[in-house]
TORMITI-264430 format. One record per atom (N, C-alpha, C): residue number from 1; x, y, z; atom name. Coordinates in steps of 0.2 Angstrom, whole numbers, plus 5000, padded with zeros to 4 digits. Layout:
REM residues N
ATOM  num    px    py    pz  atomo
ATOM  NUM     X     Y     Z     CA
...
This chain:
REM residues 254
ATOM  num    px    py    pz  atomo
ATOM    1  4378  5278  6340      N
ATOM    1  4379  5283  6332     CA
ATOM    1  4386  5284  6332      C
ATOM    2  4389  5285  6324      N
ATOM    2  4396  5285  6324     CA
ATOM    2  4395  5293  6321      C
ATOM    3  4398  5297  6327      N
ATOM    3  4397  5303  6325     CA
ATOM    3  4402  5306  6317      C
ATOM    4  4408  5303  6317      N
ATOM    4  4410  5305  6312     CA
ATOM    4  4408  5303  6305      C
ATOM    5  4404  5297  6305      N
ATOM    5  4400  5296  6299     CA
ATOM    5  4395  5301  6298      C
ATOM    6  4392  5304  6302      N
ATOM    6  4386  5308  6301     CA
ATOM    6  4388  5314  6299      C
ATOM    7  4396  5315  6298      N
ATOM    7  4396  5321  6295     CA
ATOM    7  4399  5321  6287      C
ATOM    8  4399  5314  6287      N
ATOM    8  4401  5312  6279     CA
ATOM    8  4398  5314  6275      C
ATOM    9  4400  5315  6269      N
ATOM    9  4394  5318  6263     CA
ATOM    9  4397  5314  6258      C
ATOM   10  4401  5308  6258      N
ATOM   10  4401  5302  6255     CA
ATOM   10  4396  5298  6251      C
ATOM   11  4396  5299  6245      N
ATOM   11  4391  5296  6240     CA
ATOM   11  4387  5302  6238      C
ATOM   12  4387  5307  6241      N
ATOM   12  4382  5313  6239     CA
ATOM   12  4384  5317  6233      C
ATOM   13  4378  5319  6230      N
ATOM   13  4380  5324  6224     CA
ATOM   13  4378  5330  6225      C
ATOM   14  4381  5337  6225      N
ATOM   14  4380  5343  6227     CA
ATOM   14  4381  5345  6221      C
ATOM   15  4376  5351  6219      N
ATOM   15  4375  5355  6214     CA
ATOM   15  4377  5363  6218      C
ATOM   16  4382  5365  6216      N
ATOM   16  4382  5373  6220     CA
ATOM   16  4383  5377  6215      C
ATOM   17  4379  5382  6217      N
ATOM   17  4379  5388  6211     CA
ATOM   17  4384  5394  6214      C
ATOM   18  4388  5398  6208      N
ATOM   18  4393  5401  6210     CA
ATOM   18  4399  5399  6213      C
ATOM   19  4399  5392  6214      N
ATOM   19  4404  5389  6218     CA
ATOM   19  4411  5387  6214      C
ATOM   20  4412  5394  6211      N
ATOM   20  4420  5394  6208     CA
ATOM   20  4425  5400  6210      C
ATOM   21  4422  5403  6216      N
ATOM   21  4426  5410  6219     CA
ATOM   21  4421  5410  6224      C
ATOM   22  4426  5413  6229      N
ATOM   22  4425  5417  6235     CA
ATOM   22  4421  5412  6240      C
ATOM   23  4414  5414  6242      N
ATOM   23  4411  5410  6247     CA
ATOM   23  4409  5402  6245      C
ATOM   24  4408  5403  6239      N
ATOM   24  4406  5397  6235     CA
ATOM   24  4410  5392  6234      C
ATOM   25  4417  5394  6234      N
ATOM   25  4423  5388  6233     CA
ATOM   25  4425  5387  6239      C
ATOM   26  4424  5390  6245      N
ATOM   26  4424  5390  6252     CA
ATOM   26  4421  5383  6253      C
ATOM   27  4415  5384  6249      N
ATOM   27  4408  5378  6252     CA
ATOM   27  4412  5372  6248      C
ATOM   28  4413  5375  6243      N
ATOM   28  4414  5369  6237     CA
ATOM   28  4419  5363  6240      C
ATOM   29  4425  5367  6242      N
ATOM   29  4431  5363  6246     CA
ATOM   29  4429  5358  6249      C
ATOM   30  4424  5361  6254      N
ATOM   30  4422  5358  6262     CA
ATOM   30  4418  5352  6259      C
ATOM   31  4414  5354  6256      N
ATOM   31  4408  5347  6254     CA
ATOM   31  4413  5343  6249      C
ATOM   32  4418  5346  6244      N
ATOM   32  4422  5340  6243     CA
ATOM   32  4428  5336  6248      C
ATOM   33  4429  5339  6253      N
ATOM   33  4433  5337  6259     CA
ATOM   33  4430  5331  6262      C
ATOM   34  4423  5332  6261      N
ATOM   34  4417  5328  6266     CA
ATOM   34  4416  5323  6262      C
ATOM   35  4418  5321  6254      N
ATOM   35  4416  5317  6251     CA
ATOM   35  4411  5318  6246      C
ATOM   36  4409  5324  6245      N
ATOM   36  4404  5323  6240     CA
ATOM   36  4406  5325  6233      C
ATOM   37  4403  5322  6228      N
ATOM   37  4405  5324  6222     CA
ATOM   37  4401  5329  6220      C
ATOM   38  4404  5335  6217      N
ATOM   38  4402  5342  6214     CA
ATOM   38  4399  5343  6207      C
ATOM   39  4395  5346  6206      N
ATOM   39  4393  5351  6199     CA
ATOM   39  4393  5357  6201      C
ATOM   40  4399  5362  6200      N
ATOM   40  4397  5369  6198     CA
ATOM   40  4393  5373  6194      C
ATOM   41  4389  5377  6195      N
ATOM   41  4386  5381  6189     CA
ATOM   41  4387  5388  6189      C
ATOM   42  4390  5392  6185      N
ATOM   42  4392  5398  6185     CA
ATOM   42  4392  5401  6178      C
ATOM   43  4392  5409  6177      N
ATOM   43  4392  5410  6170     CA
ATOM   43  4398  5410  6168      C
ATOM   44  4403  5410  6172      N
ATOM   44  4411  5411  6167     CA
ATOM   44  4415  5405  6168      C
ATOM   45  4415  5402  6161      N
ATOM   45  4418  5396  6162     CA
ATOM   45  4425  5394  6164      C
ATOM   46  4430  5398  6162      N
ATOM   46  4436  5400  6164     CA
ATOM   46  4437  5400  6170      C
ATOM   47  4432  5403  6175      N
ATOM   47  4432  5403  6183     CA
ATOM   47  4431  5395  6185      C
ATOM   48  4426  5393  6181      N
ATOM   48  4424  5386  6183     CA
ATOM   48  4428  5381  6183      C
ATOM   49  4431  5381  6176      N
ATOM   49  4437  5377  6174     CA
ATOM   49  4443  5377  6179      C
ATOM   50  4445  5384  6182      N
ATOM   50  4450  5384  6185     CA
ATOM   50  4449  5381  6193      C
ATOM   51  4443  5382  6195      N
ATOM   51  4441  5380  6202     CA
ATOM   51  4441  5373  6200      C
ATOM   52  4437  5368  6195      N
ATOM   52  4436  5361  6195     CA
ATOM   52  4446  5359  6195      C
ATOM   53  4449  5360  6191      N
ATOM   53  4456  5360  6192     CA
ATOM   53  4460  5359  6200      C
ATOM   54  4456  5364  6204      N
ATOM   54  4459  5365  6210     CA
ATOM   54  4455  5359  6215      C
ATOM   55  4450  5357  6213      N
ATOM   55  4446  5352  6218     CA
ATOM   55  4447  5345  6214      C
ATOM   56  4449  5344  6209      N
ATOM   56  4450  5337  6207     CA
ATOM   56  4444  5333  6204      C
ATOM   57  4446  5327  6202      N
ATOM   57  4441  5324  6199     CA
ATOM   57  4434  5322  6201      C
ATOM   58  4434  5324  6208      N
ATOM   58  4426  5326  6210     CA
ATOM   58  4421  5330  6209      C
ATOM   59  4426  5334  6205      N
ATOM   59  4420  5341  6203     CA
ATOM   59  4421  5342  6194      C
ATOM   60  4413  5342  6193      N
ATOM   60  4413  5344  6186     CA
ATOM   60  4409  5351  6187      C
ATOM   61  4409  5355  6180      N
ATOM   61  4405  5359  6180     CA
ATOM   61  4401  5360  6175      C
ATOM   62  4397  5366  6175      N
ATOM   62  4393  5367  6167     CA
ATOM   62  4391  5375  6169      C
ATOM   63  4396  5379  6163      N
ATOM   63  4392  5386  6161     CA
ATOM   63  4387  5388  6159      C
ATOM   64  4382  5392  6164      N
ATOM   64  4376  5392  6162     CA
ATOM   64  4375  5400  6167      C
ATOM   65  4371  5402  6164      N
ATOM   65  4368  5410  6167     CA
ATOM   65  4362  5408  6171      C
ATOM   66  4363  5409  6176      N
ATOM   66  4357  5407  6180     CA
ATOM   66  4350  5411  6180      C
ATOM   67  4352  5417  6176      N
ATOM   67  4346  5422  6175     CA
ATOM   67  4341  5420  6168      C
ATOM   68  4344  5416  6166      N
ATOM   68  4340  5413  6161     CA
ATOM   68  4336  5407  6164      C
ATOM   69  4330  5409  6167      N
ATOM   69  4326  5404  6171     CA
ATOM   69  4324  5400  6166      C
ATOM   70  4321  5402  6159      N
ATOM   70  4318  5397  6157     CA
ATOM   70  4320  5390  6154      C
ATOM   71  4327  5392  6155      N
ATOM   71  4332  5384  6153     CA
ATOM   71  4334  5381  6159      C
ATOM   72  4330  5382  6164      N
ATOM   72  4334  5380  6171     CA
ATOM   72  4332  5373  6171      C
ATOM   73  4325  5370  6170      N
ATOM   73  4323  5363  6169     CA
ATOM   73  4326  5360  6165      C
ATOM   74  4328  5361  6159      N
ATOM   74  4333  5358  6154     CA
ATOM   74  4339  5357  6157      C
ATOM   75  4341  5361  6160      N
ATOM   75  4347  5361  6165     CA
ATOM   75  4350  5356  6170      C
ATOM   76  4344  5357  6174      N
ATOM   76  4343  5350  6178     CA
ATOM   76  4341  5344  6177      C
ATOM   77  4338  5343  6172      N
ATOM   77  4337  5337  6168     CA
ATOM   77  4343  5336  6165      C
ATOM   78  4347  5340  6164      N
ATOM   78  4353  5338  6159     CA
ATOM   78  4359  5334  6165      C
ATOM   79  4360  5339  6170      N
ATOM   79  4364  5337  6176     CA
ATOM   79  4359  5328  6180      C
ATOM   80  4354  5328  6179      N
ATOM   80  4352  5322  6181     CA
ATOM   80  4353  5315  6178      C
ATOM   81  4352  5318  6171      N
ATOM   81  4353  5313  6166     CA
ATOM   81  4360  5310  6166      C
ATOM   82  4368  5316  6165      N
ATOM   82  4373  5316  6164     CA
ATOM   82  4377  5314  6169      C
ATOM   83  4376  5315  6175      N
ATOM   83  4378  5316  6182     CA
ATOM   83  4376  5312  6187      C
ATOM   84  4368  5309  6187      N
ATOM   84  4367  5307  6192     CA
ATOM   84  4362  5311  6198      C
ATOM   85  4359  5307  6202      N
ATOM   85  4353  5312  6206     CA
ATOM   85  4356  5317  6210      C
ATOM   86  4353  5323  6211      N
ATOM   86  4357  5328  6215     CA
ATOM   86  4352  5328  6221      C
ATOM   87  4358  5326  6227      N
ATOM   87  4357  5325  6234     CA
ATOM   87  4356  5332  6236      C
ATOM   88  4362  5336  6235      N
ATOM   88  4361  5342  6239     CA
ATOM   88  4362  5349  6233      C
ATOM   89  4358  5354  6236      N
ATOM   89  4358  5360  6229     CA
ATOM   89  4360  5365  6234      C
ATOM   90  4366  5370  6235      N
ATOM   90  4368  5375  6238     CA
ATOM   90  4367  5381  6232      C
ATOM   91  4362  5386  6235      N
ATOM   91  4360  5392  6231     CA
ATOM   91  4365  5398  6234      C
ATOM   92  4371  5398  6231      N
ATOM   92  4376  5403  6233     CA
ATOM   92  4377  5409  6228      C
ATOM   93  4376  5407  6222      N
ATOM   93  4377  5414  6216     CA
ATOM   93  4374  5421  6217      C
ATOM   94  4376  5423  6217      N
ATOM   94  4372  5431  6220     CA
ATOM   94  4376  5437  6216      C
ATOM   95  4374  5442  6216      N
ATOM   95  4377  5449  6214     CA
ATOM   95  4375  5453  6219      C
ATOM   96  4379  5459  6221      N
ATOM   96  4380  5464  6225     CA
ATOM   96  4380  5471  6222      C
ATOM   97  4376  5475  6225      N
ATOM   97  4375  5483  6224     CA
ATOM   97  4375  5487  6230      C
ATOM   98  4380  5491  6230      N
ATOM   98  4382  5496  6235     CA
ATOM   98  4379  5504  6234      C
ATOM   99  4374  5505  6236      N
ATOM   99  4371  5511  6231     CA
ATOM   99  4366  5513  6235      C
ATOM  100  4365  5519  6237      N
ATOM  100  4359  5524  6240     CA
ATOM  100  4353  5521  6237      C
ATOM  101  4347  5521  6241      N
ATOM  101  4341  5519  6240     CA
ATOM  101  4336  5523  6232      C
ATOM  102  4340  5529  6235      N
ATOM  102  4337  5535  6231     CA
ATOM  102  4342  5536  6225      C
ATOM  103  4345  5533  6223      N
ATOM  103  4350  5533  6218     CA
ATOM  103  4349  5527  6213      C
ATOM  104  4345  5520  6217      N
ATOM  104  4345  5514  6214     CA
ATOM  104  4338  5513  6207      C
ATOM  105  4341  5512  6203      N
ATOM  105  4336  5513  6198     CA
ATOM  105  4333  5506  6199      C
ATOM  106  4328  5506  6195      N
ATOM  106  4322  5501  6195     CA
ATOM  106  4325  5494  6192      C
ATOM  107  4329  5495  6187      N
ATOM  107  4334  5490  6182     CA
ATOM  107  4338  5489  6188      C
ATOM  108  4342  5491  6192      N
ATOM  108  4346  5488  6194     CA
ATOM  108  4344  5485  6201      C
ATOM  109  4338  5487  6202      N
ATOM  109  4335  5482  6210     CA
ATOM  109  4332  5477  6204      C
ATOM  110  4328  5476  6200      N
ATOM  110  4327  5471  6198     CA
ATOM  110  4332  5465  6195      C
ATOM  111  4338  5469  6194      N
ATOM  111  4342  5464  6192     CA
ATOM  111  4345  5459  6198      C
ATOM  112  4345  5464  6203      N
ATOM  112  4348  5460  6209     CA
ATOM  112  4343  5455  6212      C
ATOM  113  4337  5457  6212      N
ATOM  113  4331  5454  6213     CA
ATOM  113  4331  5445  6209      C
ATOM  114  4332  5448  6203      N
ATOM  114  4331  5443  6199     CA
ATOM  114  4338  5437  6200      C
ATOM  115  4343  5440  6200      N
ATOM  115  4350  5435  6201     CA
ATOM  115  4350  5431  6209      C
ATOM  116  4348  5435  6214      N
ATOM  116  4350  5433  6222     CA
ATOM  116  4343  5429  6222      C
ATOM  117  4337  5430  6220      N
ATOM  117  4331  5428  6223     CA
ATOM  117  4327  5424  6219      C
ATOM  118  4326  5427  6212      N
ATOM  118  4320  5423  6209     CA
ATOM  118  4324  5418  6205      C
ATOM  119  4330  5417  6202      N
ATOM  119  4332  5413  6200     CA
ATOM  119  4335  5406  6205      C
ATOM  120  4335  5408  6212      N
ATOM  120  4335  5403  6217     CA
ATOM  120  4329  5399  6217      C
ATOM  121  4324  5403  6218      N
ATOM  121  4317  5399  6216     CA
ATOM  121  4317  5395  6213      C
ATOM  122  4319  5396  6206      N
ATOM  122  4317  5391  6201     CA
ATOM  122  4322  5386  6199      C
ATOM  123  4326  5386  6202      N
ATOM  123  4333  5380  6202     CA
ATOM  123  4330  5374  6206      C
ATOM  124  4329  5379  6212      N
ATOM  124  4327  5375  6219     CA
ATOM  124  4320  5371  6216      C
ATOM  125  4317  5375  6214      N
ATOM  125  4310  5372  6212     CA
ATOM  125  4312  5366  6208      C
ATOM  126  4315  5367  6202      N
ATOM  126  4316  5360  6197     CA
ATOM  126  4320  5355  6199      C
ATOM  127  4325  5357  6206      N
ATOM  127  4329  5350  6208     CA
ATOM  127  4324  5347  6213      C
ATOM  128  4319  5351  6218      N
ATOM  128  4315  5347  6221     CA
ATOM  128  4310  5343  6218      C
ATOM  129  4308  5344  6212      N
ATOM  129  4304  5340  6208     CA
ATOM  129  4307  5333  6208      C
ATOM  130  4314  5331  6207      N
ATOM  130  4317  5324  6207     CA
ATOM  130  4318  5322  6214      C
ATOM  131  4319  5328  6221      N
ATOM  131  4322  5325  6225     CA
ATOM  131  4314  5323  6230      C
ATOM  132  4309  5326  6228      N
ATOM  132  4302  5323  6229     CA
ATOM  132  4299  5315  6228      C
ATOM  133  4304  5312  6221      N
ATOM  133  4302  5306  6220     CA
ATOM  133  4306  5302  6224      C
ATOM  134  4313  5303  6226      N
ATOM  134  4318  5301  6230     CA
ATOM  134  4316  5302  6237      C
ATOM  135  4312  5307  6241      N
ATOM  135  4310  5307  6245     CA
ATOM  135  4316  5309  6249      C
ATOM  136  4320  5313  6248      N
ATOM  136  4327  5314  6251     CA
ATOM  136  4329  5320  6249      C
ATOM  137  4334  5325  6251      N
ATOM  137  4336  5330  6248     CA
ATOM  137  4337  5336  6254      C
ATOM  138  4343  5338  6250      N
ATOM  138  4345  5346  6256     CA
ATOM  138  4345  5351  6251      C
ATOM  139  4342  5357  6253      N
ATOM  139  4344  5366  6249     CA
ATOM  139  4346  5368  6255      C
ATOM  140  4350  5373  6252      N
ATOM  140  4354  5377  6258     CA
ATOM  140  4354  5383  6254      C
ATOM  141  4352  5387  6257      N
ATOM  141  4353  5394  6254     CA
ATOM  141  4356  5399  6257      C
ATOM  142  4362  5403  6253      N
ATOM  142  4366  5409  6257     CA
ATOM  142  4364  5416  6257      C
ATOM  143  4363  5416  6262      N
ATOM  143  4357  5423  6264     CA
ATOM  143  4364  5429  6266      C
ATOM  144  4362  5431  6270      N
ATOM  144  4368  5437  6274     CA
ATOM  144  4364  5440  6279      C
ATOM  145  4371  5443  6283      N
ATOM  145  4369  5447  6290     CA
ATOM  145  4365  5454  6287      C
ATOM  146  4365  5455  6281      N
ATOM  146  4358  5460  6278     CA
ATOM  146  4352  5457  6278      C
ATOM  147  4351  5451  6279      N
ATOM  147  4346  5447  6279     CA
ATOM  147  4342  5446  6286      C
ATOM  148  4346  5448  6291      N
ATOM  148  4344  5449  6297     CA
ATOM  148  4342  5456  6300      C
ATOM  149  4344  5461  6298      N
ATOM  149  4345  5469  6300     CA
ATOM  149  4347  5471  6295      C
ATOM  150  4345  5479  6297      N
ATOM  150  4345  5484  6290     CA
ATOM  150  4353  5486  6290      C
ATOM  151  4354  5488  6282      N
ATOM  151  4360  5492  6284     CA
ATOM  151  4359  5496  6277      C
ATOM  152  4363  5502  6277      N
ATOM  152  4361  5508  6272     CA
ATOM  152  4364  5503  6267      C
ATOM  153  4361  5509  6260      N
ATOM  153  4366  5507  6254     CA
ATOM  153  4367  5502  6250      C
ATOM  154  4362  5495  6254      N
ATOM  154  4361  5488  6250     CA
ATOM  154  4354  5489  6250      C
ATOM  155  4349  5491  6248      N
ATOM  155  4343  5491  6249     CA
ATOM  155  4340  5486  6243      C
ATOM  156  4344  5485  6237      N
ATOM  156  4341  5478  6233     CA
ATOM  156  4345  5472  6235      C
ATOM  157  4353  5474  6237      N
ATOM  157  4353  5465  6239     CA
ATOM  157  4350  5465  6248      C
ATOM  158  4349  5469  6251      N
ATOM  158  4348  5468  6258     CA
ATOM  158  4340  5465  6257      C
ATOM  159  4336  5467  6254      N
ATOM  159  4329  5465  6252     CA
ATOM  159  4330  5455  6249      C
ATOM  160  4334  5456  6244      N
ATOM  160  4335  5449  6242     CA
ATOM  160  4337  5444  6247      C
ATOM  161  4341  5445  6252      N
ATOM  161  4343  5441  6256     CA
ATOM  161  4338  5440  6262      C
ATOM  162  4333  5444  6262      N
ATOM  162  4328  5444  6267     CA
ATOM  162  4323  5440  6265      C
ATOM  163  4322  5440  6259      N
ATOM  163  4318  5438  6255     CA
ATOM  163  4318  5431  6255      C
ATOM  164  4324  5428  6252      N
ATOM  164  4327  5422  6253     CA
ATOM  164  4326  5419  6259      C
ATOM  165  4326  5423  6265      N
ATOM  165  4324  5418  6273     CA
ATOM  165  4317  5417  6272      C
ATOM  166  4312  5422  6270      N
ATOM  166  4304  5420  6268     CA
ATOM  166  4304  5414  6264      C
ATOM  167  4306  5413  6260      N
ATOM  167  4306  5410  6254     CA
ATOM  167  4307  5401  6257      C
ATOM  168  4314  5403  6261      N
ATOM  168  4316  5395  6264     CA
ATOM  168  4311  5394  6269      C
ATOM  169  4307  5397  6273      N
ATOM  169  4303  5396  6277     CA
ATOM  169  4296  5392  6274      C
ATOM  170  4293  5397  6268      N
ATOM  170  4287  5393  6265     CA
ATOM  170  4290  5387  6262      C
ATOM  171  4297  5386  6259      N
ATOM  171  4298  5378  6257     CA
ATOM  171  4299  5374  6261      C
ATOM  172  4300  5376  6269      N
ATOM  172  4300  5372  6273     CA
ATOM  172  4293  5368  6275      C
ATOM  173  4289  5372  6274      N
ATOM  173  4281  5369  6275     CA
ATOM  173  4279  5366  6270      C
ATOM  174  4282  5366  6265      N
ATOM  174  4281  5361  6260     CA
ATOM  174  4286  5356  6259      C
ATOM  175  4290  5356  6260      N
ATOM  175  4295  5349  6257     CA
ATOM  175  4297  5346  6263      C
ATOM  176  4294  5347  6268      N
ATOM  176  4298  5342  6274     CA
ATOM  176  4293  5337  6274      C
ATOM  177  4288  5337  6269      N
ATOM  177  4283  5331  6268     CA
ATOM  177  4287  5327  6264      C
ATOM  178  4291  5328  6259      N
ATOM  178  4295  5325  6255     CA
ATOM  178  4302  5323  6258      C
ATOM  179  4303  5325  6264      N
ATOM  179  4310  5323  6269     CA
ATOM  179  4315  5326  6263      C
ATOM  180  4313  5332  6263      N
ATOM  180  4319  5339  6259     CA
ATOM  180  4319  5345  6266      C
ATOM  181  4326  5343  6266      N
ATOM  181  4328  5350  6271     CA
ATOM  181  4329  5356  6268      C
ATOM  182  4327  5361  6270      N
ATOM  182  4329  5367  6270     CA
ATOM  182  4331  5373  6274      C
ATOM  183  4336  5376  6272      N
ATOM  183  4341  5378  6280     CA
ATOM  183  4344  5384  6275      C
ATOM  184  4347  5388  6279      N
ATOM  184  4351  5395  6275     CA
ATOM  184  4356  5397  6281      C
ATOM  185  4363  5399  6276      N
ATOM  185  4367  5402  6281     CA
ATOM  185  4369  5411  6281      C
ATOM  186  4370  5415  6286      N
ATOM  186  4369  5421  6285     CA
ATOM  186  4378  5424  6285      C
ATOM  187  4380  5423  6281      N
ATOM  187  4387  5425  6281     CA
ATOM  187  4388  5432  6285      C
ATOM  188  4393  5434  6288      N
ATOM  188  4395  5442  6292     CA
ATOM  188  4401  5444  6288      C
ATOM  189  4405  5447  6288      N
ATOM  189  4409  5449  6285     CA
ATOM  189  4416  5444  6283      C
ATOM  190  4417  5441  6277      N
ATOM  190  4420  5436  6276     CA
ATOM  190  4427  5437  6271      C
ATOM  191  4433  5436  6274      N
ATOM  191  4437  5439  6269     CA
ATOM  191  4439  5435  6262      C
ATOM  192  4438  5440  6257      N
ATOM  192  4439  5437  6251     CA
ATOM  192  4441  5444  6246      C
ATOM  193  4441  5443  6241      N
ATOM  193  4447  5448  6238     CA
ATOM  193  4441  5455  6237      C
ATOM  194  4435  5454  6235      N
ATOM  194  4430  5460  6235     CA
ATOM  194  4431  5463  6243      C
ATOM  195  4432  5459  6248      N
ATOM  195  4433  5462  6255     CA
ATOM  195  4439  5467  6255      C
ATOM  196  4443  5463  6253      N
ATOM  196  4453  5466  6254     CA
ATOM  196  4451  5472  6249      C
ATOM  197  4449  5472  6244      N
ATOM  197  4449  5477  6239     CA
ATOM  197  4446  5485  6241      C
ATOM  198  4441  5482  6247      N
ATOM  198  4436  5489  6249     CA
ATOM  198  4440  5491  6255      C
ATOM  199  4444  5486  6257      N
ATOM  199  4445  5489  6265     CA
ATOM  199  4453  5491  6266      C
ATOM  200  4458  5486  6261      N
ATOM  200  4464  5488  6262     CA
ATOM  200  4466  5493  6262      C
ATOM  201  4463  5499  6260      N
ATOM  201  4466  5507  6258     CA
ATOM  201  4462  5510  6263      C
ATOM  202  4458  5508  6266      N
ATOM  202  4453  5512  6270     CA
ATOM  202  4453  5510  6278      C
ATOM  203  4457  5510  6281      N
ATOM  203  4460  5508  6289     CA
ATOM  203  4454  5511  6294      C
ATOM  204  4452  5516  6291      N
ATOM  204  4446  5519  6297     CA
ATOM  204  4441  5515  6296      C
ATOM  205  4439  5514  6291      N
ATOM  205  4433  5509  6289     CA
ATOM  205  4434  5502  6292      C
ATOM  206  4438  5499  6288      N
ATOM  206  4440  5493  6292     CA
ATOM  206  4440  5493  6300      C
ATOM  207  4444  5497  6303      N
ATOM  207  4443  5497  6311     CA
ATOM  207  4437  5497  6314      C
ATOM  208  4431  5501  6309      N
ATOM  208  4426  5501  6312     CA
ATOM  208  4422  5496  6311      C
ATOM  209  4421  5492  6306      N
ATOM  209  4418  5486  6303     CA
ATOM  209  4421  5480  6310      C
ATOM  210  4428  5481  6310      N
ATOM  210  4429  5474  6315     CA
ATOM  210  4428  5476  6323      C
ATOM  211  4425  5484  6324      N
ATOM  211  4423  5485  6331     CA
ATOM  211  4417  5482  6332      C
ATOM  212  4413  5483  6326      N
ATOM  212  4407  5480  6327     CA
ATOM  212  4405  5472  6328      C
ATOM  213  4411  5467  6327      N
ATOM  213  4411  5461  6327     CA
ATOM  213  4413  5458  6333      C
ATOM  214  4410  5456  6339      N
ATOM  214  4413  5453  6346     CA
ATOM  214  4419  5450  6344      C
ATOM  215  4420  5445  6338      N
ATOM  215  4425  5441  6339     CA
ATOM  215  4433  5444  6336      C
ATOM  216  4430  5452  6335      N
ATOM  216  4435  5455  6331     CA
ATOM  216  4441  5452  6327      C
ATOM  217  4437  5448  6322      N
ATOM  217  4442  5446  6316     CA
ATOM  217  4435  5446  6311      C
ATOM  218  4438  5445  6305      N
ATOM  218  4434  5444  6299     CA
ATOM  218  4434  5435  6299      C
ATOM  219  4429  5432  6295      N
ATOM  219  4427  5426  6294     CA
ATOM  219  4430  5424  6288      C
ATOM  220  4430  5416  6288      N
ATOM  220  4433  5414  6280     CA
ATOM  220  4429  5410  6276      C
ATOM  221  4431  5410  6270      N
ATOM  221  4427  5404  6266     CA
ATOM  221  4427  5400  6271      C
ATOM  222  4430  5395  6272      N
ATOM  222  4432  5390  6275     CA
ATOM  222  4427  5389  6282      C
ATOM  223  4424  5395  6286      N
ATOM  223  4420  5395  6290     CA
ATOM  223  4414  5393  6289      C
ATOM  224  4412  5396  6282      N
ATOM  224  4406  5393  6279     CA
ATOM  224  4406  5390  6278      C
ATOM  225  4410  5386  6274      N
ATOM  225  4411  5380  6270     CA
ATOM  225  4410  5372  6276      C
ATOM  226  4413  5375  6283      N
ATOM  226  4412  5370  6287     CA
ATOM  226  4405  5369  6290      C
ATOM  227  4400  5374  6289      N
ATOM  227  4394  5375  6292     CA
ATOM  227  4390  5372  6287      C
ATOM  228  4391  5374  6281      N
ATOM  228  4386  5371  6275     CA
ATOM  228  4389  5363  6276      C
ATOM  229  4395  5360  6277      N
ATOM  229  4395  5353  6279     CA
ATOM  229  4389  5351  6283      C
ATOM  230  4391  5352  6289      N
ATOM  230  4386  5352  6293     CA
ATOM  230  4377  5351  6291      C
ATOM  231  4377  5356  6289      N
ATOM  231  4368  5357  6288     CA
ATOM  231  4367  5353  6282      C
ATOM  232  4373  5351  6277      N
ATOM  232  4371  5346  6272     CA
ATOM  232  4371  5340  6273      C
ATOM  233  4374  5338  6281      N
ATOM  233  4376  5331  6283     CA
ATOM  233  4370  5327  6286      C
ATOM  234  4372  5321  6285      N
ATOM  234  4365  5316  6291     CA
ATOM  234  4366  5320  6299      C
ATOM  235  4371  5324  6301      N
ATOM  235  4371  5326  6307     CA
ATOM  235  4366  5332  6309      C
ATOM  236  4364  5334  6304      N
ATOM  236  4357  5338  6304     CA
ATOM  236  4351  5336  6301      C
ATOM  237  4349  5328  6302      N
ATOM  237  4345  5327  6300     CA
ATOM  237  4339  5328  6300      C
ATOM  238  4338  5331  6307      N
ATOM  238  4332  5334  6312     CA
ATOM  238  4332  5341  6311      C
ATOM  239  4336  5347  6306      N
ATOM  239  4337  5352  6306     CA
ATOM  239  4335  5354  6300      C
ATOM  240  4328  5359  6302      N
ATOM  240  4327  5361  6293     CA
ATOM  240  4323  5367  6298      C
ATOM  241  4323  5373  6292      N
ATOM  241  4321  5379  6292     CA
ATOM  241  4324  5384  6297      C
ATOM  242  4332  5382  6298      N
ATOM  242  4336  5386  6302     CA
ATOM  242  4340  5392  6299      C
ATOM  243  4341  5398  6301      N
ATOM  243  4345  5403  6298     CA
ATOM  243  4350  5404  6302      C
ATOM  244  4356  5401  6301      N
ATOM  244  4361  5402  6304     CA
ATOM  244  4367  5407  6303      C
ATOM  245  4367  5410  6308      N
ATOM  245  4373  5416  6305     CA
ATOM  245  4380  5414  6307      C
ATOM  246  4384  5416  6302      N
ATOM  246  4392  5413  6303     CA
ATOM  246  4393  5421  6303      C
ATOM  247  4395  5425  6309      N
ATOM  247  4397  5432  6309     CA
ATOM  247  4400  5433  6314      C
ATOM  248  4404  5428  6318      N
ATOM  248  4407  5430  6324     CA
ATOM  248  4404  5435  6329      C
ATOM  249  4397  5434  6328      N
ATOM  249  4393  5439  6333     CA
ATOM  249  4391  5446  6331      C
ATOM  250  4392  5447  6325      N
ATOM  250  4391  5454  6322     CA
ATOM  250  4383  5455  6323      C
ATOM  251  4377  5451  6321      N
ATOM  251  4372  5451  6322     CA
ATOM  251  4370  5454  6329      C
ATOM  252  4374  5452  6334      N
ATOM  252  4371  5454  6341     CA
ATOM  252  4374  5461  6343      C
ATOM  253  4378  5464  6339      N
ATOM  253  4380  5471  6341     CA
ATOM  253  4377  5477  6336      C
ATOM  254  4372  5476  6332      N
ATOM  254  4367  5481  6328     CA
ATOM  254  4361  5482  6332      C
């Protein structure tokens, strides 16, 4: 067994939702570095164009709002026809809401569930219809540490990320017969513009969070990307139904 080849994604085609910024961009860079060709999906075309320019000729993109679930069958058909068979689907796109549950409206709750969970179900279903015929494929969900334990003021977000894990487990039972693997990554506190904006002027909060992380540092998009490469590669060919925390041990401190 050539272990270096096992981690290669050469010849693979990956669709990454929300792949133009943050964790999604870290995943895009890592999968590209491992040899995969990419199709990024997101709402903001200028963000996708900037990411594609950075990633190079291996990357294409389609501007699309995943909350338009009715159009997703046609979108996936278009990608299969124009770019070729989808080998890997990374469900990374998501929305966040920090608000006490007693102040969260029905509309806000539904919006987070629709974006983080329902659209992921629909696009996965449509991709697996094609993977089933080829008897191979990989689906990767990006959950969260809030899917592993409770946190205050993120009721909608935490619910959506917990539900992703439940959905993954059901899909494992169905899709394994097609040789389609389904796994999830549960990121902890990962360096990003959003995290920096929230913590740079709040040293007390930043120190409190770091004290909850046994590794005593934040993760990076590259950490999530490297984990994604493993789970999407043949090195993990017998790994399915796993929720892999990438959090510096934070899950054990709660």
